[in-house]
Structures are given as structure tokens and as C-alpha cells.
N, C-alpha and C positions, 0 to 999 in steps of 0.2 A: 505494499501498500504505499504512496505516494507521502511528502510530508504535507503537499498541499491539501489531501481531503481527510489528513488530520488536522489540520487547523482551519478546515473549516468548521463553521458552531453550526448545530441543527437547524434547522428553519422550522419554525411555529408550524401548526397548521392549524388553524379555525373554523369556526361553523356560523357562519349568522346571517342574517337575511337581510334583500336588497331593500331600500328603502329612497334611494336615487338612482334612477337611470338618464336625467337630462343631458350628460355632456357625452361627447365623442370617446370612447372606447375607455370610460371611466362609468365606472358604478359604486354608488356608495353603499357602504354594506353596515349595518349596526349587531355587535355583539354582546347580548345580553348574558350577564354570570350572578349566582347570586353570593352576597359577601355576609359572613355571621359579625351582629353589632358587638363591637367588643364588651360591653358592657351589659345589654341586656338579652344576648345571646338570639334575637329573632335574625331571620334572613333578610335581606334587604336586596332590590335590584339593582344593580350598576350596570351600565351600556359606555359599549365602545364604540366610537365610528372612525372607520375605516372608507381612505377612497382608495380604489381598488382597481388595477387595470383588467380590462375585459377586451382582448385583441378584435373578437369577430362580433361583439353586440349582442352578445345572445342570452346574458341575464336581462330578466324583466321584474318591475317593480312586485315584491310579496313570493319570490321565490328564495329558496333556501339555499346556500351555498356554503362552498369550502374555499378558503383563500388560503395562500403560505405566505411567508415572510419572502420580500427580495432583498434586491440591492435599490437603494433609492431610483425611482424611473422620473421624477421630477420633484417639484419641489413640496408638494404632499402626499403623493405616492408612494410607498417602498411594500405593494403586495399585490399578488396577481391572482386573477380566479383561478383555479385549479378543474371543479366542475361544480356540474347544478346538482344537488341532491335531491332537493324537491320544486318540480313546478307550481306556481301559483293558481291556486284556483277562482281564475275566475268565472 
């Protein structure tokens, strides 16, 4: 195995929902996670938004998608669309 592959860090795969697709070759993906409150122990929803590169403009609003971390592609984009897990029910 080459030194290049050993040094390369593992890229995270993230599952989220498409909440915007108005841009060219870019979709906005919202990832929701549950976080336990430090004092009260109740689980709270927290969300993050990722601008994601979608080369063929396949993802539509409401689709459940899998994205992966990449090198920075633009000022805001550092993730790519891997696959569409579930199509939206329109």
C-alpha cells in the first residue's frame, strides 16, 4: 500500500434530505441528528445544511440522498452526491 493512501483520511458518508435545487449542479442537503441535552437528558433535533455537488442534476426536492466529503469544489461546496436513496413522493 502506498504512503499516499495511508495518509489520506477517511471521507465521511452522510445521509440527508434535499431541501433546495434551484442552483446549477448544486443541491442543498439538510442533515438532521439527535443530540442529548447535557443536563436534562432529553434528545433535541439539530440540523446542518450542506451545499452538495450534483453533476447531472438528478436530485429533486424531498429526495433522501447520500453525500460524501470531498476537497473544496467552490467557496461553499465540499461534498458530492453519491446516490439517491429514496425518491420524493410527489
